[in-house]
C-alpha positions in Angstrom: -33.8 103.5 -76.6 -32.3 104.3 -73.1 -33.8 102.3 -70.4 -32.6 104.7 -67.6 -34.5 104.1 -64.2 -34.1 106.7 -61.5 -35.6 106.9 -58.2 -35.5 110.1 -56.3 -37.2 113.1 -54.3 -38.4 116.4 -55.3 -39.8 119.0 -53.1 -43.5 120.2 -53.5 -44.8 123.0 -50.8 -41.5 122.3 -49.1 -42.3 118.4 -48.6 -41.0 115.3 -50.4 -42.6 113.6 -53.4 -41.3 110.0 -54.1 -40.5 109.7 -57.8 -39.5 107.2 -60.1 -38.5 107.7 -64.0 -37.9 105.3 -66.9 -36.5 105.9 -69.8 -34.6 109.1 -71.3 -35.7 112.2 -70.2 -33.3 114.3 -72.1 -35.0 113.3 -75.3 -38.4 114.6 -76.8 -40.2 111.2 -76.3 -43.5 111.6 -74.6 -44.2 110.6 -71.0 -46.8 108.2 -69.5 -47.5 109.8 -65.9 -48.7 106.8 -63.9 -51.2 107.8 -61.1 -51.5 105.1 -58.2 -54.8 103.5 -56.8 -56.2 104.8 -53.2 -53.7 102.3 -51.5 -51.1 102.5 -53.9 -47.5 103.9 -54.2 -44.6 103.9 -56.6 -43.3 100.3 -55.5 -47.1 99.0 -55.8 -46.6 99.3 -59.1 -44.1 96.6 -59.0 -42.6 95.7 -62.7 -45.4 96.7 -64.6 -44.1 100.1 -65.4 -40.9 98.6 -66.9 -42.9 96.5 -68.8 -45.1 99.4 -70.1 -41.9 101.3 -71.2 -40.5 98.2 -73.0 -43.5 97.7 -75.2 -44.9 101.3 -75.7 -41.3 102.9 -76.1 -42.5 105.9 -73.9 -41.0 107.2 -70.8 -42.5 106.5 -67.7 -43.2 108.9 -64.8 -44.5 107.5 -61.4 -44.9 109.3 -57.8 -46.3 108.6 -54.4 -48.6 111.2 -53.5 -48.6 112.8 -49.8 -49.4 110.2 -47.4 -48.3 107.1 -49.6 -44.9 105.2 -50.2 -41.7 107.1 -49.3 -43.6 110.7 -49.7 -44.0 113.0 -46.9 -47.0 112.3 -44.5 -50.4 113.9 -45.3 -52.8 115.3 -42.9 -55.7 113.3 -41.5 -58.3 113.4 -42.2 -58.3 114.1 -46.0 -60.5 116.4 -47.0 -63.6 114.6 -48.9 -62.6 116.5 -52.2 -58.9 114.7 -52.0 -59.0 113.7 -55.4 -59.7 117.2 -56.9 -57.3 118.6 -54.7 -54.4 116.3 -56.1 -55.5 116.8 -59.7 -55.9 120.6 -59.5 -52.9 121.5 -57.1 -50.3 119.1 -57.0 -50.2 117.2 -60.2 -49.6 120.4 -62.3 -46.6 121.1 -59.7 -45.1 117.9 -60.2 -45.4 118.1 -64.2 -44.0 121.7 -64.0 -41.2 120.9 -61.5 -39.9 117.8 -63.8 -40.2 120.2 -66.8 -42.5 117.5 -68.7 -43.5 118.0 -72.3 -45.8 116.1 -74.2 -47.5 113.5 -71.9 -50.4 111.1 -71.3 -52.1 109.9 -67.8 -52.7 106.5 -66.8 -54.6 106.4 -63.7 -55.9 103.4 -61.9 -58.9 103.4 -59.4 -58.5 107.1 -57.2 -55.5 107.6 -59.8 -57.9 107.3 -62.7 -60.6 109.7 -60.9 -57.4 112.2 -60.5 -56.4 111.7 -63.9 -60.1 112.5 -65.2 -60.6 115.6 -63.2 -56.9 116.8 -64.5 -58.0 116.4 -68.2 -61.1 118.6 -67.4 -59.4 121.5 -66.2 -57.5 122.0 -69.4 -54.4 123.1 -67.7 -51.7 122.0 -70.1 -51.9 121.6 -73.5 -49.1 119.0 -73.4 -51.6 116.6 -72.2 -52.9 114.5 -75.2 -54.9 111.9 -73.7 -55.5 109.4 -70.7 -56.1 105.7 -69.6 -58.6 105.4 -66.9 -58.6 102.2 -65.1 -61.1 101.3 -62.8 -62.2 104.9 -62.2 -64.7 106.2 -59.9 -67.0 109.1 -60.8 -69.9 108.5 -58.0 -70.3 106.4 -55.0 -71.7 102.9 -55.4 -72.8 100.5 -52.6 -70.4 98.0 -53.9 -67.5 100.4 -53.4 -68.5 101.0 -49.8 -69.1 97.5 -48.9 -65.7 96.5 -50.7 -64.2 99.3 -48.3 -65.9 98.3 -45.1 -64.4 94.5 -45.7 -60.7 95.8 -46.5 -61.0 97.9 -43.3 -61.6 95.0 -41.3 -58.8 92.9 -43.3 -56.7 95.8 -42.0 -57.4 95.9 -38.7 -58.1 92.1 -37.9 -56.2 90.3 -40.9 -52.5 90.5 -42.6 -53.2 93.5 -44.8 -51.6 96.0 -42.7 -48.5 94.0 -42.4 -48.5 93.3 -46.4 -49.2 97.1 -47.0 -46.4 98.3 -44.6 -43.9 96.9 -47.2 -45.0 99.8 -49.4 -45.6 102.6 -47.2 -43.5 104.1 -44.5 -46.4 105.2 -42.7 -49.3 102.7 -43.5 -51.8 104.0 -41.1 -51.8 107.4 -42.9 -51.9 105.6 -46.2 -54.8 103.4 -45.1 -56.9 105.7 -43.1 -56.3 108.6 -45.3 -58.4 106.5 -48.3 -60.7 104.5 -46.0 -62.2 107.1 -43.8 -62.8 109.5 -46.5 -64.7 107.2 -48.8 -66.5 105.6 -45.5 -67.3 109.3 -44.5 -71.3 109.7 -44.2 -70.7 113.0 -46.1 -68.8 111.1 -49.2 -72.2 109.4 -50.2 -73.3 112.5 -52.3 -69.7 112.8 -53.9 -70.1 112.8 -57.6 -68.1 114.0 -60.5 -70.0 113.3 -63.5 -70.2 116.8 -64.4 -66.7 117.1 -65.1 -66.9 114.7 -67.6 -68.0 116.7 -70.6 -65.5 119.2 -69.7 -62.7 116.6 -71.1 -60.9 117.6 -74.1 -58.5 114.9 -74.7 -59.5 111.4 -76.3 -59.9 108.8 -73.4 -59.6 104.9 -72.7 -61.5 103.3 -70.1 -60.9 99.9 -68.9 -62.8 97.7 -66.2 -62.5 94.4 -64.9 -66.3 93.0 -64.7 -65.6 91.3 -61.3 -64.4 94.6 -59.7 -65.7 94.4 -56.1 -64.8 98.6 -55.8 -66.9 99.5 -59.0 -69.5 98.5 -61.6 -69.4 99.0 -65.3 -72.0 101.9 -64.9 -68.5 104.0 -64.0 -67.5 103.6 -67.8 -70.9 103.7 -68.9 -71.3 107.4 -67.6 -68.0 108.2 -69.5 -69.7 106.7 -72.8 -72.9 108.9 -72.3 -71.1 112.2 -70.9 -68.0 112.4 -73.0 -67.5 114.8 -76.1 -64.1 113.5 -77.1 -63.4 110.0 -78.7 -63.7 107.2 -76.2 -62.5 103.6 -76.1 -64.5 101.4 -73.7 -62.6 97.7 -72.7 -64.0 95.3 -70.3 -62.3 92.3 -69.0 -64.2 89.3 -67.9 -62.9 87.4 -65.0 -60.9 90.3 -63.8 -61.1 92.3 -60.4 -60.1 95.8 -59.4 -56.5 95.9 -61.0 -56.4 94.4 -64.4 -52.4 94.7 -64.3 -52.3 91.6 -62.0 -53.9 88.9 -64.0 -54.2 90.5 -67.4 -50.9 92.5 -67.5 -50.0 91.9 -71.2 -53.6 92.3 -72.4 -54.1 95.7 -70.6 -50.7 97.1 -71.6 -51.7 96.1 -75.2 -54.7 98.2 -75.0 -52.9 101.2 -73.8 -50.0 100.9 -76.4 -52.7 100.8 -79.0 -54.4 103.7 -77.7 -51.3 106.1 -77.1 -50.2 104.7 -80.8 -53.0 106.2 -82.4 -52.4 109.5 -80.5 -48.8 110.2 -81.4 
């Protein structure tokens, strides 16, 4: 198994998208496409993609969405349906541009929602399943309160300096996310109607101490999905299971994907 790691940029709508691939993309090995959280980027996945590749043996594709990492800036304010736009317009273009065959999606937070939306559109017969980690399908008070606290830390604490290591335009990354979620019009945002349209198997993973969302986000998947669904919860775990429970989380993913191959 080759462990080639390549960083490069591609053009989508004449703008740059930062990409990282791990593995042998000249082979027919399936690809895991990692979709980052609302403040994430390629580099914010840290060493997790390499470990996922090592344990699963599958190829890895990561990209930074517009406005994040080293990708081209996004126009602000973001439209309140920005996750739907990403899932419907940009993710399919990236898959096409990189000539991706059989693949799975792994999304975290906003990225999990984007993955779920993409799965519901049934655009690509090569999509075989998805892992949704801390997804959002509707707005909870817990999410809004956590984002308000995060905004205070960004504007008055050290969060901005920490995030600036990962984004070439950190204000676009932060406010593109926070201002959308804190917009009064976002309170009515609800995507539960897309869940029954999903036609590929799903695993949902949620930390039980996640300040940005509750277990109700996985419960609605269990109630509404018409495809095989695995629900995993992790005690004493916050918003990102990869931080404290990396190997456990990757093992859940590995077991799930192996059963679909």
